C-alpha positions as a Markdown table, in Angstrom:
| # | Residue | x | y | z |
|---|---|---|---|---|
| 1 | Met | 1.2 | 10.1 | -38.4 |
| 2 | Val | -1.0 | 9.0 | -35.6 |
| 3 | Gln | 0.7 | 8.2 | -32.2 |
| 4 | Val | -0.7 | 6.1 | -29.4 |
| 5 | Arg | -0.3 | 7.4 | -26.0 |
| 6 | Met | 2.6 | 5.6 | -24.2 |
| 7 | Met | 2.7 | 5.0 | -20.4 |
| 8 | Asn | 5.6 | 6.4 | -18.4 |
| 9 | Glu | 7.3 | 3.2 | -17.4 |
| 10 | Glu | 9.9 | 4.7 | -15.1 |
| 11 | Leu | 7.2 | 6.3 | -12.9 |
| 12 | Phe | 5.1 | 3.0 | -12.9 |
| 13 | Ala | 8.3 | 1.0 | -12.1 |
| 14 | Lys | 9.2 | 3.3 | -9.2 |
| 15 | Ala | 5.7 | 3.1 | -7.7 |
| 16 | Ile | 5.8 | -0.7 | -7.9 |
| 17 | Lys | 9.2 | -0.9 | -6.5 |
| 18 | Glu | 8.0 | 1.3 | -3.5 |
| 19 | Phe | 5.0 | -1.0 | -3.2 |
| 20 | Asn | 7.2 | -4.2 | -3.0 |
| 21 | Val | 9.6 | -2.5 | -0.5 |
| 22 | Ala | 6.7 | -1.4 | 1.7 |
| 23 | Gly | 5.1 | -4.9 | 1.5 |
| 24 | Glu | 8.4 | -6.6 | 2.5 |
| 25 | Leu | 8.8 | -4.4 | 5.5 |
| 26 | Val | 5.3 | -5.0 | 6.6 |
| 27 | Arg | 6.1 | -8.9 | 6.5 |
| 28 | Ala | 9.4 | -8.3 | 8.2 |
| 29 | Arg | 7.9 | -6.6 | 11.1 |
| 30 | Gln | 5.3 | -9.1 | 11.5 |
| 31 | Glu | 7.8 | -11.8 | 11.5 |
| 32 | Glu | 9.7 | -9.8 | 14.2 |
| 33 | Lys | 6.5 | -9.4 | 16.1 |
| 34 | Gln | 5.8 | -13.1 | 16.2 |
| 35 | Gly | 9.3 | -13.7 | 17.3 |
| 36 | Leu | 8.8 | -11.2 | 20.1 |
| 37 | Leu | 5.6 | -12.9 | 21.2 |
| 38 | Asp | 7.2 | -16.3 | 21.2 |
| 39 | Glu | 9.9 | -15.1 | 23.3 |
| 40 | Phe | 7.6 | -13.6 | 25.8 |
| 41 | Asp | 5.6 | -16.9 | 25.8 |
| 42 | Gln | 8.9 | -18.6 | 27.0 |
| 43 | Glu | 9.2 | -16.1 | 29.6 |
| 44 | Cys | 5.7 | -16.7 | 30.9 |
| 45 | Lys | 6.4 | -20.5 | 31.0 |
| 46 | Arg | 9.7 | -19.8 | 32.9 |
| 47 | Phe | 7.7 | -17.8 | 35.5 |
| 48 | Phe | 5.1 | -20.4 | 35.7 |
| 49 | Tyr | 7.8 | -23.1 | 36.6 |
| 50 | Gly | 9.4 | -20.7 | 39.1 |
| 51 | Lys | 12.6 | -20.0 | 37.2 |
| 52 | Ile | 12.2 | -16.3 | 37.2 |
| 53 | Ser | 10.6 | -13.8 | 39.7 |
| 54 | Arg | 7.4 | -11.7 | 39.2 |
| 55 | Lys | 9.5 | -8.6 | 39.1 |
| 56 | Ala | 11.6 | -10.1 | 36.2 |
| 57 | Leu | 8.3 | -11.1 | 34.4 |
| 58 | Gln | 7.0 | -7.4 | 34.9 |
| 59 | Ser | 10.0 | -6.0 | 33.4 |
| 60 | Ser | 9.7 | -8.4 | 30.5 |
| 61 | Val | 6.0 | -7.4 | 30.2 |
| 62 | Asp | 6.9 | -3.7 | 30.0 |
| 63 | Lys | 9.6 | -4.2 | 27.4 |
| 64 | Thr | 7.4 | -6.5 | 25.3 |
| 65 | Asn | 4.5 | -3.9 | 25.3 |
| 66 | Lys | 6.9 | -1.2 | 24.3 |
| 67 | Glu | 8.4 | -3.2 | 21.5 |
| 68 | Leu | 4.9 | -4.4 | 20.3 |
| 69 | His | 3.8 | -0.8 | 20.1 |
| 70 | Arg | 6.7 | 0.3 | 18.0 |
| 71 | Leu | 6.2 | -2.7 | 15.5 |
| 72 | Asp | 2.6 | -2.0 | 15.2 |
| 73 | Leu | 3.3 | 1.6 | 14.4 |
| 74 | Glu | 6.0 | 0.6 | 11.8 |
| 75 | Val | 3.5 | -1.9 | 10.2 |
| 76 | Arg | 0.8 | 0.8 | 9.9 |
| 77 | Glu | 3.3 | 3.3 | 8.4 |
| 78 | Asn | 4.4 | 0.8 | 5.8 |
| 79 | Met | 0.8 | -0.1 | 5.0 |
| 80 | Thr | 0.1 | 3.5 | 4.3 |
| 81 | Lys | 3.2 | 3.7 | 2.1 |
| 82 | Ala | 2.1 | 0.7 | 0.2 |
| 83 | Arg | -1.4 | 2.0 | -0.3 |
| 84 | Asn | 0.0 | 5.4 | -1.6 |
| 85 | Ala | 2.5 | 3.6 | -3.9 |
| 86 | Gly | -0.3 | 1.3 | -5.2 |
| 87 | Asn | -2.6 | 4.3 | -5.8 |
| 88 | Arg | 0.2 | 6.1 | -7.8 |
| 89 | Ala | 0.7 | 3.0 | -9.9 |
| 90 | Leu | -3.1 | 2.8 | -10.4 |
| 91 | His | -3.2 | 6.4 | -11.5 |
| 92 | Val | -0.4 | 6.0 | -13.9 |
| 93 | Val | -2.2 | 3.0 | -15.5 |
| 94 | Ser | -5.7 | 4.7 | -15.4 |
| 95 | Val | -4.6 | 7.8 | -17.3 |
| 96 | Gln | -4.0 | 5.3 | -20.3 |
| 97 | Val | -7.6 | 5.3 | -21.5 |
| 98 | Pro | -7.5 | 4.0 | -25.0 |
| 99 | Val | -8.4 | 6.5 | -27.7 |
| 100 | Gly | -10.7 | 5.3 | -30.3 |
| 101 | Tyr | -9.3 | 5.0 | -33.9 |
| 102 | Arg | -10.8 | 3.5 | -37.0 |
| 103 | Ala | -9.2 | 2.4 | -40.2 |
| 104 | Thr | -11.2 | 3.7 | -43.2 |
| 105 | Leu | -10.5 | 3.7 | -46.9 |
| 106 | Ser | -9.6 | 7.4 | -46.7 |
| 107 | Gly | -7.1 | 6.8 | -43.8 |
| 108 | Ile | -7.4 | 6.8 | -39.9 |
| 109 | Ser | -10.3 | 8.5 | -38.3 |
| 110 | Gly | -11.0 | 9.2 | -34.7 |
| 111 | Gly | -8.5 | 10.0 | -32.0 |
| 112 | Gly | -10.6 | 12.9 | -30.8 |
| 113 | Glu | -10.8 | 13.8 | -27.2 |
| 114 | Ser | -12.9 | 11.4 | -25.2 |
| 115 | Lys | -16.2 | 12.8 | -24.3 |
| 116 | Ser | -17.5 | 12.2 | -20.8 |
| 117 | Lys | -20.5 | 10.1 | -20.8 |
| 118 | Gly | -21.8 | 11.1 | -17.4 |
| 119 | Arg | -24.1 | 14.0 | -16.7 |
| 120 | Lys | -22.8 | 17.3 | -15.8 |
| 121 | Ala | -23.4 | 18.3 | -12.1 |
| 122 | Arg | -26.5 | 20.6 | -11.8 |
| 123 | Arg | -26.5 | 23.6 | -9.7 |
| 124 | Lys | -29.4 | 23.8 | -7.1 |
| 125 | Lys | -31.8 | 26.7 | -7.9 |
| 126 | Arg | -32.1 | 29.4 | -5.3 |
| 127 | Arg | -35.6 | 30.2 | -4.3 |
C-alpha cells in the first residue's frame, strides 16, 4: 500500500510556538521602551520648567540610556530567536515536497525519488 509522507506536526507546532513567544517578547520590550521614552520626556519637561536640577536630569539620562541599551539587546535577541524558529518551521514544511503518483488501470504508479531538475555543478578544469 502506498503511503503519503506526513509532516512532523509536533516539531512544527513547537517551532510556531517559539516564534509566537519571541514575537510577543519583541512587542513587550518595544512597549516597555516606549514607556521609558515617555517617562524621560516628562523628566525633560520638569527640567525645562525648573522643577528638577541639571544633576537630576543627568542621572536620569544615564539611567535611561542604560535601560534603552538593555531593551535594544533583548529585542535583537528575540528577533534572532524568532528568525531561527521561523526557519525551522519553514524547513519542516519544505521537506514535504509532494511525491508524484498516478492512478492507472494496473494500479498506482510513480512515487519514485524526485530527480533534481537543476544542473550538476561542474568542476573547473586545471590547465
